[in-house]
mmCIF file of the N, C-alpha and C atoms, coordinates in Angstrom:
data_MODEL
# 
_entry.id   MODEL 
# 
loop_
_atom_site.group_PDB 
_atom_site.id 
_atom_site.type_symbol 
_atom_site.label_atom_id 
_atom_site.label_alt_id 
_atom_site.label_comp_id 
_atom_site.label_asym_id 
_atom_site.label_entity_id 
_atom_site.label_seq_id 
_atom_site.pdbx_PDB_ins_code 
_atom_site.Cartn_x 
_atom_site.Cartn_y 
_atom_site.Cartn_z 
_atom_site.occupancy 
_atom_site.B_iso_or_equiv 
_atom_site.pdbx_formal_charge 
_atom_site.auth_seq_id 
_atom_site.auth_comp_id 
_atom_site.auth_asym_id 
_atom_site.auth_atom_id 
_atom_site.pdbx_PDB_model_num 
ATOM 1   N N  . MET A 1 1  ? 57.070 67.808 156.299 1.00 0.00 ? 1  MET A N  1 
ATOM 2   C CA . MET A 1 1  ? 56.011 67.274 155.404 1.00 0.00 ? 1  MET A CA 1 
ATOM 3   C C  . MET A 1 1  ? 56.543 67.160 154.103 1.00 0.00 ? 1  MET A C  1 
ATOM 4   N N  . GLY A 1 2  ? 56.257 65.958 153.397 1.00 0.00 ? 2  GLY A N  1 
ATOM 5   C CA . GLY A 1 2  ? 56.736 65.690 152.232 1.00 0.00 ? 2  GLY A CA 1 
ATOM 6   C C  . GLY A 1 2  ? 55.834 66.150 150.930 1.00 0.00 ? 2  GLY A C  1 
ATOM 7   N N  . ASN A 1 3  ? 56.477 65.924 149.834 1.00 0.00 ? 3  ASN A N  1 
ATOM 8   C CA . ASN A 1 3  ? 55.709 66.300 148.658 1.00 0.00 ? 3  ASN A CA 1 
ATOM 9   C C  . ASN A 1 3  ? 54.977 65.055 148.078 1.00 0.00 ? 3  ASN A C  1 
ATOM 10  N N  . VAL A 1 4  ? 53.961 65.334 147.283 1.00 0.00 ? 4  VAL A N  1 
ATOM 11  C CA . VAL A 1 4  ? 53.239 64.241 146.505 1.00 0.00 ? 4  VAL A CA 1 
ATOM 12  C C  . VAL A 1 4  ? 53.393 64.286 145.065 1.00 0.00 ? 4  VAL A C  1 
ATOM 13  N N  . LYS A 1 5  ? 53.808 63.298 144.487 1.00 0.00 ? 5  LYS A N  1 
ATOM 14  C CA . LYS A 1 5  ? 54.000 63.213 143.083 1.00 0.00 ? 5  LYS A CA 1 
ATOM 15  C C  . LYS A 1 5  ? 52.664 62.667 142.493 1.00 0.00 ? 5  LYS A C  1 
ATOM 16  N N  . THR A 1 6  ? 51.957 63.354 141.594 1.00 0.00 ? 6  THR A N  1 
ATOM 17  C CA . THR A 1 6  ? 50.580 62.855 141.198 1.00 0.00 ? 6  THR A CA 1 
ATOM 18  C C  . THR A 1 6  ? 50.506 63.040 139.698 1.00 0.00 ? 6  THR A C  1 
ATOM 19  N N  . SER A 1 7  ? 49.548 62.238 139.190 1.00 0.00 ? 7  SER A N  1 
ATOM 20  C CA . SER A 1 7  ? 49.446 62.447 137.766 1.00 0.00 ? 7  SER A CA 1 
ATOM 21  C C  . SER A 1 7  ? 47.945 62.535 137.450 1.00 0.00 ? 7  SER A C  1 
ATOM 22  N N  . PHE A 1 8  ? 47.522 63.096 136.403 1.00 0.00 ? 8  PHE A N  1 
ATOM 23  C CA . PHE A 1 8  ? 46.212 63.172 135.887 1.00 0.00 ? 8  PHE A CA 1 
ATOM 24  C C  . PHE A 1 8  ? 45.941 63.155 134.407 1.00 0.00 ? 8  PHE A C  1 
ATOM 25  N N  . ILE A 1 9  ? 44.942 62.792 134.080 1.00 0.00 ? 9  ILE A N  1 
ATOM 26  C CA . ILE A 1 9  ? 44.618 62.819 132.672 1.00 0.00 ? 9  ILE A CA 1 
ATOM 27  C C  . ILE A 1 9  ? 43.906 64.041 132.097 1.00 0.00 ? 9  ILE A C  1 
ATOM 28  N N  . LEU A 1 10 ? 44.455 64.657 131.178 1.00 0.00 ? 10 LEU A N  1 
ATOM 29  C CA . LEU A 1 10 ? 43.915 65.808 130.589 1.00 0.00 ? 10 LEU A CA 1 
ATOM 30  C C  . LEU A 1 10 ? 43.491 65.717 129.097 1.00 0.00 ? 10 LEU A C  1 
ATOM 31  N N  . PRO A 1 11 ? 42.508 66.203 128.488 1.00 0.00 ? 11 PRO A N  1 
ATOM 32  C CA . PRO A 1 11 ? 42.139 66.185 127.202 1.00 0.00 ? 11 PRO A CA 1 
ATOM 33  C C  . PRO A 1 11 ? 43.483 66.513 126.375 1.00 0.00 ? 11 PRO A C  1 
ATOM 34  N N  . ARG A 1 12 ? 43.670 65.904 125.344 1.00 0.00 ? 12 ARG A N  1 
ATOM 35  C CA . ARG A 1 12 ? 44.982 66.151 124.484 1.00 0.00 ? 12 ARG A CA 1 
ATOM 36  C C  . ARG A 1 12 ? 45.057 67.594 124.053 1.00 0.00 ? 12 ARG A C  1 
ATOM 37  N N  . ASP A 1 13 ? 43.903 68.048 123.473 1.00 0.00 ? 13 ASP A N  1 
ATOM 38  C CA . ASP A 1 13 ? 43.813 69.552 123.091 1.00 0.00 ? 13 ASP A CA 1 
ATOM 39  C C  . ASP A 1 13 ? 44.027 70.345 124.089 1.00 0.00 ? 13 ASP A C  1 
ATOM 40  N N  . LEU A 1 14 ? 43.603 70.201 125.164 1.00 0.00 ? 14 LEU A N  1 
ATOM 41  C CA . LEU A 1 14 ? 43.976 71.098 126.472 1.00 0.00 ? 14 LEU A CA 1 
ATOM 42  C C  . LEU A 1 14 ? 45.422 71.152 126.829 1.00 0.00 ? 14 LEU A C  1 
ATOM 43  N N  . TYR A 1 15 ? 46.021 69.905 126.830 1.00 0.00 ? 15 TYR A N  1 
ATOM 44  C CA . TYR A 1 15 ? 47.422 69.829 127.225 1.00 0.00 ? 15 TYR A CA 1 
ATOM 45  C C  . TYR A 1 15 ? 48.223 70.395 126.090 1.00 0.00 ? 15 TYR A C  1 
ATOM 46  N N  . SER A 1 16 ? 47.907 70.242 124.909 1.00 0.00 ? 16 SER A N  1 
ATOM 47  C CA . SER A 1 16 ? 48.599 70.900 123.653 1.00 0.00 ? 16 SER A CA 1 
ATOM 48  C C  . SER A 1 16 ? 48.659 72.391 123.741 1.00 0.00 ? 16 SER A C  1 
ATOM 49  N N  . GLU A 1 17 ? 47.481 72.851 124.110 1.00 0.00 ? 17 GLU A N  1 
ATOM 50  C CA . GLU A 1 17 ? 47.290 74.493 124.341 1.00 0.00 ? 17 GLU A CA 1 
ATOM 51  C C  . GLU A 1 17 ? 48.217 74.758 125.569 1.00 0.00 ? 17 GLU A C  1 
ATOM 52  N N  . LEU A 1 18 ? 48.086 74.056 126.633 1.00 0.00 ? 18 LEU A N  1 
ATOM 53  C CA . LEU A 1 18 ? 48.943 74.418 127.852 1.00 0.00 ? 18 LEU A CA 1 
ATOM 54  C C  . LEU A 1 18 ? 50.355 74.420 127.445 1.00 0.00 ? 18 LEU A C  1 
ATOM 55  N N  . LYS A 1 19 ? 50.919 73.384 126.815 1.00 0.00 ? 19 LYS A N  1 
ATOM 56  C CA . LYS A 1 19 ? 52.367 73.388 126.465 1.00 0.00 ? 19 LYS A CA 1 
ATOM 57  C C  . LYS A 1 19 ? 52.613 74.496 125.568 1.00 0.00 ? 19 LYS A C  1 
ATOM 58  N N  . LYS A 1 20 ? 51.874 74.919 124.528 1.00 0.00 ? 20 LYS A N  1 
ATOM 59  C CA . LYS A 1 20 ? 52.095 75.935 123.677 1.00 0.00 ? 20 LYS A CA 1 
ATOM 60  C C  . LYS A 1 20 ? 52.196 77.309 124.470 1.00 0.00 ? 20 LYS A C  1 
ATOM 61  N N  . ARG A 1 21 ? 51.276 77.471 125.377 1.00 0.00 ? 21 ARG A N  1 
ATOM 62  C CA . ARG A 1 21 ? 51.236 78.640 126.140 1.00 0.00 ? 21 ARG A CA 1 
ATOM 63  C C  . ARG A 1 21 ? 52.466 78.816 127.011 1.00 0.00 ? 21 ARG A C  1 
ATOM 64  N N  . ALA A 1 22 ? 52.679 77.716 127.573 1.00 0.00 ? 22 ALA A N  1 
ATOM 65  C CA . ALA A 1 22 ? 54.072 77.720 128.609 1.00 0.00 ? 22 ALA A CA 1 
ATOM 66  C C  . ALA A 1 22 ? 55.273 77.997 127.618 1.00 0.00 ? 22 ALA A C  1 
ATOM 67  N N  . ALA A 1 23 ? 55.388 77.449 126.439 1.00 0.00 ? 23 ALA A N  1 
ATOM 68  C CA . ALA A 1 23 ? 56.595 77.714 125.532 1.00 0.00 ? 23 ALA A CA 1 
ATOM 69  C C  . ALA A 1 23 ? 56.557 79.297 125.215 1.00 0.00 ? 23 ALA A C  1 
ATOM 70  N N  . GLU A 1 24 ? 55.393 79.781 124.989 1.00 0.00 ? 24 GLU A N  1 
ATOM 71  C CA . GLU A 1 24 ? 55.252 81.256 124.483 1.00 0.00 ? 24 GLU A CA 1 
ATOM 72  C C  . GLU A 1 24 ? 55.744 82.075 125.625 1.00 0.00 ? 24 GLU A C  1 
ATOM 73  N N  . GLU A 1 25 ? 55.492 81.678 126.841 1.00 0.00 ? 25 GLU A N  1 
ATOM 74  C CA . GLU A 1 25 ? 55.782 82.551 127.961 1.00 0.00 ? 25 GLU A CA 1 
ATOM 75  C C  . GLU A 1 25 ? 57.133 82.205 128.623 1.00 0.00 ? 25 GLU A C  1 
ATOM 76  N N  . GLY A 1 26 ? 57.890 81.153 128.037 1.00 0.00 ? 26 GLY A N  1 
ATOM 77  C CA . GLY A 1 26 ? 59.155 80.684 128.524 1.00 0.00 ? 26 GLY A CA 1 
ATOM 78  C C  . GLY A 1 26 ? 58.984 80.166 129.939 1.00 0.00 ? 26 GLY A C  1 
ATOM 79  N N  . ARG A 1 27 ? 58.007 79.438 130.097 1.00 0.00 ? 27 ARG A N  1 
ATOM 80  C CA . ARG A 1 27 ? 57.698 78.786 131.477 1.00 0.00 ? 27 ARG A CA 1 
ATOM 81  C C  . ARG A 1 27 ? 57.308 77.429 131.264 1.00 0.00 ? 27 ARG A C  1 
ATOM 82  N N  . THR A 1 28 ? 57.340 76.646 132.340 1.00 0.00 ? 28 THR A N  1 
ATOM 83  C CA . THR A 1 28 ? 57.168 75.191 132.203 1.00 0.00 ? 28 THR A CA 1 
ATOM 84  C C  . THR A 1 28 ? 55.587 74.868 132.565 1.00 0.00 ? 28 THR A C  1 
ATOM 85  N N  . VAL A 1 29 ? 55.168 73.697 132.115 1.00 0.00 ? 29 VAL A N  1 
ATOM 86  C CA . VAL A 1 29 ? 53.735 73.397 132.326 1.00 0.00 ? 29 VAL A CA 1 
ATOM 87  C C  . VAL A 1 29 ? 53.559 73.365 133.828 1.00 0.00 ? 29 VAL A C  1 
ATOM 88  N N  . LYS A 1 30 ? 54.552 72.746 134.571 1.00 0.00 ? 30 LYS A N  1 
ATOM 89  C CA . LYS A 1 30 ? 54.583 72.535 135.916 1.00 0.00 ? 30 LYS A CA 1 
ATOM 90  C C  . LYS A 1 30 ? 54.183 73.974 136.714 1.00 0.00 ? 30 LYS A C  1 
ATOM 91  N N  . GLU A 1 31 ? 54.919 74.948 136.179 1.00 0.00 ? 31 GLU A N  1 
ATOM 92  C CA . GLU A 1 31 ? 54.784 76.344 136.784 1.00 0.00 ? 31 GLU A CA 1 
ATOM 93  C C  . GLU A 1 31 ? 53.318 76.913 136.576 1.00 0.00 ? 31 GLU A C  1 
ATOM 94  N N  . ILE A 1 32 ? 52.887 76.755 135.437 1.00 0.00 ? 32 ILE A N  1 
ATOM 95  C CA . ILE A 1 32 ? 51.419 77.118 135.144 1.00 0.00 ? 32 ILE A CA 1 
ATOM 96  C C  . ILE A 1 32 ? 50.331 76.356 135.920 1.00 0.00 ? 32 ILE A C  1 
ATOM 97  N N  . VAL A 1 33 ? 50.529 75.053 135.989 1.00 0.00 ? 33 VAL A N  1 
ATOM 98  C CA . VAL A 1 33 ? 49.677 74.273 136.828 1.00 0.00 ? 33 VAL A CA 1 
ATOM 99  C C  . VAL A 1 33 ? 49.758 74.732 138.280 1.00 0.00 ? 33 VAL A C  1 
ATOM 100 N N  . ILE A 1 34 ? 50.864 74.923 138.862 1.00 0.00 ? 34 ILE A N  1 
ATOM 101 C CA . ILE A 1 34 ? 50.975 75.320 140.230 1.00 0.00 ? 34 ILE A CA 1 
ATOM 102 C C  . ILE A 1 34 ? 50.348 76.712 140.390 1.00 0.00 ? 34 ILE A C  1 
ATOM 103 N N  . GLU A 1 35 ? 50.641 77.549 139.421 1.00 0.00 ? 35 GLU A N  1 
ATOM 104 C CA . GLU A 1 35 ? 49.936 78.972 139.401 1.00 0.00 ? 35 GLU A CA 1 
ATOM 105 C C  . GLU A 1 35 ? 48.436 78.886 139.452 1.00 0.00 ? 35 GLU A C  1 
ATOM 106 N N  . ALA A 1 36 ? 47.950 78.018 138.616 1.00 0.00 ? 36 ALA A N  1 
ATOM 107 C CA . ALA A 1 36 ? 46.430 77.733 138.526 1.00 0.00 ? 36 ALA A CA 1 
ATOM 108 C C  . ALA A 1 36 ? 45.892 77.264 139.862 1.00 0.00 ? 36 ALA A C  1 
ATOM 109 N N  . ILE A 1 37 ? 46.644 76.292 140.429 1.00 0.00 ? 37 ILE A N  1 
ATOM 110 C CA . ILE A 1 37 ? 46.233 75.813 141.680 1.00 0.00 ? 37 ILE A CA 1 
ATOM 111 C C  . ILE A 1 37 ? 46.231 76.671 142.752 1.00 0.00 ? 37 ILE A C  1 
ATOM 112 N N  . LEU A 1 38 ? 47.331 77.510 142.949 1.00 0.00 ? 38 LEU A N  1 
ATOM 113 C CA . LEU A 1 38 ? 47.228 78.551 143.873 1.00 0.00 ? 38 LEU A CA 1 
ATOM 114 C C  . LEU A 1 38 ? 46.277 79.602 143.693 1.00 0.00 ? 38 LEU A C  1 
ATOM 115 N N  . SER A 1 39 ? 46.069 79.981 142.452 1.00 0.00 ? 39 SER A N  1 
ATOM 116 C CA . SER A 1 39 ? 45.036 80.992 142.123 1.00 0.00 ? 39 SER A CA 1 
ATOM 117 C C  . SER A 1 39 ? 43.676 80.514 142.806 1.00 0.00 ? 39 SER A C  1 
ATOM 118 N N  . TYR A 1 40 ? 43.444 79.261 142.403 1.00 0.00 ? 40 TYR A N  1 
ATOM 119 C CA . TYR A 1 40 ? 42.200 78.505 142.870 1.00 0.00 ? 40 TYR A CA 1 
ATOM 120 C C  . TYR A 1 40 ? 41.859 78.558 144.349 1.00 0.00 ? 40 TYR A C  1 
ATOM 121 N N  . LEU A 1 41 ? 43.211 78.190 145.046 1.00 0.00 ? 41 LEU A N  1 
ATOM 122 C CA . LEU A 1 41 ? 43.106 78.086 146.537 1.00 0.00 ? 41 LEU A CA 1 
ATOM 123 C C  . LEU A 1 41 ? 43.271 79.438 147.416 1.00 0.00 ? 41 LEU A C  1 
ATOM 124 N N  . SER A 1 42 ? 43.805 80.436 146.677 1.00 0.00 ? 42 SER A N  1 
ATOM 125 C CA . SER A 1 42 ? 44.131 81.663 147.304 1.00 0.00 ? 42 SER A CA 1 
ATOM 126 C C  . SER A 1 42 ? 42.831 82.501 148.002 1.00 0.00 ? 42 SER A C  1 
ATOM 127 N N  . SER A 1 43 ? 41.799 82.132 147.659 1.00 0.00 ? 43 SER A N  1 
ATOM 128 C CA . SER A 1 43 ? 40.659 82.643 148.201 1.00 0.00 ? 43 SER A CA 1 
ATOM 129 C C  . SER A 1 43 ? 40.476 82.266 149.643 1.00 0.00 ? 43 SER A C  1 
ATOM 130 N N  . SER A 1 44 ? 41.193 81.204 150.144 1.00 0.00 ? 44 SER A N  1 
ATOM 131 C CA . SER A 1 44 ? 41.268 80.857 151.486 1.00 0.00 ? 44 SER A CA 1 
ATOM 132 C C  . SER A 1 44 ? 42.121 81.568 152.293 1.00 0.00 ? 44 SER A C  1 
ATOM 133 N N  . GLY A 1 45 ? 43.040 82.434 151.637 1.00 0.00 ? 45 GLY A N  1 
ATOM 134 C CA . GLY A 1 45 ? 43.940 83.074 152.352 1.00 0.00 ? 45 GLY A CA 1 
ATOM 135 C C  . GLY A 1 45 ? 45.259 82.447 152.859 1.00 0.00 ? 45 GLY A C  1 
ATOM 136 N N  . LYS A 1 46 ? 45.419 81.191 152.390 1.00 0.00 ? 46 LYS A N  1 
ATOM 137 C CA . LYS A 1 46 ? 46.627 80.436 152.824 1.00 0.00 ? 46 LYS A CA 1 
ATOM 138 C C  . LYS A 1 46 ? 47.635 80.269 151.762 1.00 0.00 ? 46 LYS A C  1 
ATOM 139 N N  . LYS A 1 47 ? 47.736 81.225 150.833 1.00 0.00 ? 47 LYS A N  1 
ATOM 140 C CA . LYS A 1 47 ? 48.529 81.105 149.591 1.00 0.00 ? 47 LYS A CA 1 
ATOM 141 C C  . LYS A 1 47 ? 49.914 80.922 149.892 1.00 0.00 ? 47 LYS A C  1 
ATOM 142 N N  . SER A 1 48 ? 50.600 81.474 150.955 1.00 0.00 ? 48 SER A N  1 
ATOM 143 C CA . SER A 1 48 ? 52.034 81.293 151.242 1.00 0.00 ? 48 SER A CA 1 
ATOM 144 C C  . SER A 1 48 ? 52.296 79.985 151.644 1.00 0.00 ? 48 SER A C  1 
ATOM 145 N N  . ARG A 1 49 ? 51.517 79.547 152.512 1.00 0.00 ? 49 ARG A N  1 
ATOM 146 C CA . ARG A 1 49 ? 51.651 78.135 153.147 1.00 0.00 ? 49 ARG A CA 1 
ATOM 147 C C  . ARG A 1 49 ? 51.415 77.078 152.038 1.00 0.00 ? 49 ARG A C  1 
ATOM 148 N N  . ILE A 1 50 ? 50.600 77.241 151.121 1.00 0.00 ? 50 ILE A N  1 
ATOM 149 C CA . ILE A 1 50 ? 50.251 76.190 150.062 1.00 0.00 ? 50 ILE A CA 1 
ATOM 150 C C  . ILE A 1 50 ? 51.463 76.241 149.076 1.00 0.00 ? 50 ILE A C  1 
ATOM 151 N N  . LYS A 1 51 ? 51.901 77.428 148.729 1.00 0.00 ? 51 LYS A N  1 
ATOM 152 C CA . LYS A 1 51 ? 53.107 77.521 147.812 1.00 0.00 ? 51 LYS A CA 1 
ATOM 153 C C  . LYS A 1 51 ? 54.314 76.884 148.537 1.00 0.00 ? 51 LYS A C  1 
ATOM 154 N N  . GLU A 1 52 ? 54.567 77.142 149.818 1.00 0.00 ? 52 GLU A N  1 
ATOM 155 C CA . GLU A 1 52 ? 55.639 76.406 150.507 1.00 0.00 ? 52 GLU A CA 1 
ATOM 156 C C  . GLU A 1 52 ? 55.613 74.997 150.264 1.00 0.00 ? 52 GLU A C  1 
ATOM 157 N N  . LEU A 1 53 ? 54.320 74.486 150.613 1.00 0.00 ? 53 LEU A N  1 
ATOM 158 C CA . LEU A 1 53 ? 54.138 72.968 150.596 1.00 0.00 ? 53 LEU A CA 1 
ATOM 159 C C  . LEU A 1 53 ? 54.456 72.379 149.064 1.00 0.00 ? 53 LEU A C  1 
ATOM 160 N N  . ILE A 1 54 ? 53.936 73.231 148.020 1.00 0.00 ? 54 ILE A N  1 
ATOM 161 C CA . ILE A 1 54 ? 54.035 72.666 146.784 1.00 0.00 ? 54 ILE A CA 1 
ATOM 162 C C  . ILE A 1 54 ? 55.602 72.698 146.270 1.00 0.00 ? 54 ILE A C  1 
ATOM 163 N N  . LEU A 1 55 ? 56.277 73.733 146.525 1.00 0.00 ? 55 LEU A N  1 
ATOM 164 C CA . LEU A 1 55 ? 57.573 74.150 146.196 1.00 0.00 ? 55 LEU A CA 1 
ATOM 165 C C  . LEU A 1 55 ? 58.760 73.313 146.746 1.00 0.00 ? 55 LEU A C  1 
ATOM 166 N N  . LYS A 1 56 ? 58.421 72.876 147.901 1.00 0.00 ? 56 LYS A N  1 
ATOM 167 C CA . LYS A 1 56 ? 59.536 72.203 148.750 1.00 0.00 ? 56 LYS A CA 1 
ATOM 168 C C  . LYS A 1 56 ? 59.769 70.797 148.215 1.00 0.00 ? 56 LYS A C  1 
ATOM 169 N N  . PRO A 1 57 ? 61.079 70.510 147.786 1.00 0.00 ? 57 PRO A N  1 
ATOM 170 C CA . PRO A 1 57 ? 61.467 69.194 147.298 1.00 0.00 ? 57 PRO A CA 1 
ATOM 171 C C  . PRO A 1 57 ? 61.163 68.226 148.408 1.00 0.00 ? 57 PRO A C  1 
ATOM 172 N N  . SER A 1 58 ? 60.887 67.051 147.894 1.00 0.00 ? 58 SER A N  1 
ATOM 173 C CA . SER A 1 58 ? 60.823 65.956 148.890 1.00 0.00 ? 58 SER A CA 1 
ATOM 174 C C  . SER A 1 58 ? 62.020 65.179 149.304 1.00 0.00 ? 58 SER A C  1 
ATOM 175 N N  . GLU A 1 59 ? 62.301 64.901 150.452 1.00 0.00 ? 59 GLU A N  1 
ATOM 176 C CA . GLU A 1 59 ? 63.547 64.118 150.719 1.00 0.00 ? 59 GLU A CA 1 
ATOM 177 C C  . GLU A 1 59 ? 63.475 62.780 149.999 1.00 0.00 ? 59 GLU A C  1 
ATOM 178 N N  . GLY A 1 60 ? 64.620 62.273 149.562 1.00 0.00 ? 60 GLY A N  1 
ATOM 179 C CA . GLY A 1 60 ? 64.642 61.102 148.786 1.00 0.00 ? 60 GLY A CA 1 
ATOM 180 C C  . GLY A 1 60 ? 64.135 61.147 147.444 1.00 0.00 ? 60 GLY A C  1 
ATOM 181 N N  . ALA A 1 61 ? 63.883 62.205 146.909 1.00 0.00 ? 61 ALA A N  1 
ATOM 182 C CA . ALA A 1 61 ? 63.352 62.484 145.530 1.00 0.00 ? 61 ALA A CA 1 
ATOM 183 C C  . ALA A 1 61 ? 64.368 61.972 144.592 1.00 0.00 ? 61 ALA A C  1 
ATOM 184 N N  . GLY A 1 62 ? 63.891 61.388 143.412 1.00 0.00 ? 62 GLY A N  1 
ATOM 185 C CA . GLY A 1 62 ? 64.854 60.879 142.519 1.00 0.00 ? 62 GLY A CA 1 
ATOM 186 C C  . GLY A 1 62 ? 65.231 62.007 141.461 1.00 0.00 ? 62 GLY A C  1 
ATOM 187 N N  . PRO A 1 63 ? 66.084 61.643 140.548 1.00 0.00 ? 63 PRO A N  1 
ATOM 188 C CA . PRO A 1 63 ? 66.672 62.575 139.478 1.00 0.00 ? 63 PRO A CA 1 
ATOM 189 C C  . PRO A 1 63 ? 65.454 63.269 138.663 1.00 0.00 ? 63 PRO A C  1 
ATOM 190 N N  . GLU A 1 64 ? 64.486 62.562 138.386 1.00 0.00 ? 64 GLU A N  1 
ATOM 191 C CA . GLU A 1 64 ? 63.437 63.117 137.632 1.00 0.00 ? 64 GLU A CA 1 
ATOM 192 C C  . GLU A 1 64 ? 62.600 64.081 138.534 1.00 0.00 ? 64 GLU A C  1 
ATOM 193 N N  . ASP A 1 65 ? 62.419 63.821 139.646 1.00 0.00 ? 65 ASP A N  1 
ATOM 194 C CA . ASP A 1 65 ? 61.728 64.678 140.655 1.00 0.00 ? 65 ASP A CA 1 
ATOM 195 C C  . ASP A 1 65 ? 62.489 66.046 140.754 1.00 0.00 ? 65 ASP A C  1 
ATOM 196 N N  . MET A 1 66 ? 63.796 65.954 140.817 1.00 0.00 ? 66 MET A N  1 
ATOM 197 C CA . MET A 1 66 ? 64.452 67.079 141.027 1.00 0.00 ? 66 MET A CA 1 
ATOM 198 C C  . MET A 1 66 ? 64.635 68.012 139.738 1.00 0.00 ? 66 MET A C  1 
ATOM 199 N N  . ARG A 1 67 ? 64.585 67.388 138.551 1.00 0.00 ? 67 ARG A N  1 
ATOM 200 C CA . ARG A 1 67 ? 64.493 68.163 137.450 1.00 0.00 ? 67 ARG A CA 1 
ATOM 201 C C  . ARG A 1 67 ? 63.202 68.877 137.294 1.00 0.00 ? 67 ARG A C  1 
ATOM 202 N N  . GLU A 1 68 ? 62.015 68.163 137.761 1.00 0.00 ? 68 GLU A N  1 
ATOM 203 C CA . GLU A 1 68 ? 60.776 68.846 137.707 1.00 0.00 ? 68 GLU A CA 1 
ATOM 204 C C  . GLU A 1 68 ? 60.809 69.954 138.734 1.00 0.00 ? 68 GLU A C  1 
ATOM 205 N N  . PHE A 1 69 ? 61.463 69.742 139.879 1.00 0.00 ? 69 PHE A N  1 
ATOM 206 C CA . PHE A 1 69 ? 61.502 70.830 140.991 1.00 0.00 ? 69 PHE A CA 1 
ATOM 207 C C  . PHE A 1 69 ? 62.140 72.048 140.415 1.00 0.00 ? 69 PHE A C  1 
ATOM 208 N N  . ARG A 1 70 ? 63.268 71.751 139.649 1.00 0.00 ? 70 ARG A N  1 
ATOM 209 C CA . ARG A 1 70 ? 63.959 72.922 139.138 1.00 0.00 ? 70 ARG A CA 1 
ATOM 210 C C  . ARG A 1 70 ? 63.297 73.645 137.908 1.00 0.00 ? 70 ARG A C  1 
ATOM 211 N N  . GLY A 1 71 ? 62.158 73.126 137.613 1.00 0.00 ? 71 GLY A N  1 
ATOM 212 C CA . GLY A 1 71 ? 61.236 73.665 136.459 1.00 0.00 ? 71 GLY A CA 1 
ATOM 213 C C  . GLY A 1 71 ? 61.454 73.104 135.214 1.00 0.00 ? 71 GLY A C  1 
ATOM 214 N N  . GLU A 1 72 ? 62.193 72.115 134.893 1.00 0.00 ? 72 GLU A N  1 
ATOM 215 C CA . GLU A 1 72 ? 62.475 71.441 133.759 1.00 0.00 ? 72 GLU A CA 1 
ATOM 216 C C  . GLU A 1 72 ? 61.200 70.652 133.411 1.00 0.00 ? 72 GLU A C  1 
ATOM 217 N N  . ASP A 1 73 ? 60.983 70.661 132.008 1.00 0.00 ? 73 ASP A N  1 
ATOM 218 C CA . ASP A 1 73 ? 59.928 69.962 131.507 1.00 0.00 ? 73 ASP A CA 1 
ATOM 219 C C  . ASP A 1 73 ? 60.391 68.491 131.175 1.00 0.00 ? 73 ASP A C  1 
ATOM 220 N N  . VAL A 1 74 ? 59.898 67.539 131.922 1.00 0.00 ? 74 VAL A N  1 
ATOM 221 C CA . VAL A 1 74 ? 60.659 66.201 131.841 1.00 0.00 ? 74 VAL A CA 1 
ATOM 222 C C  . VAL A 1 74 ? 59.724 65.119 131.093 1.00 0.00 ? 74 VAL A C  1 
ATOM 223 N N  . ASP A 1 75 ? 58.758 65.570 130.333 1.00 0.00 ? 75 ASP A N  1 
ATOM 224 C CA . ASP A 1 75 ? 57.939 64.444 129.559 1.00 0.00 ? 75 ASP A CA 1 
ATOM 225 C C  . ASP A 1 75 ? 58.527 64.403 128.288 1.00 0.00 ? 75 ASP A C  1 
# 
């Protein structure tokens, strides 16, 4: 099963706060978003499967995708 690269629009203030918090915690925005999604979905009891699907790099991914996979902030 492959990965899906997606984008979405956030209010600027929300994104700014998210980036600030990520920097304060020494984490990437991606890590925090994934954690939030996992937290939301964990009530279904399928957290380990969901995490496996999210964190597995997709075959044929480009350099930008691989930097994101390694947790680098690429924006």
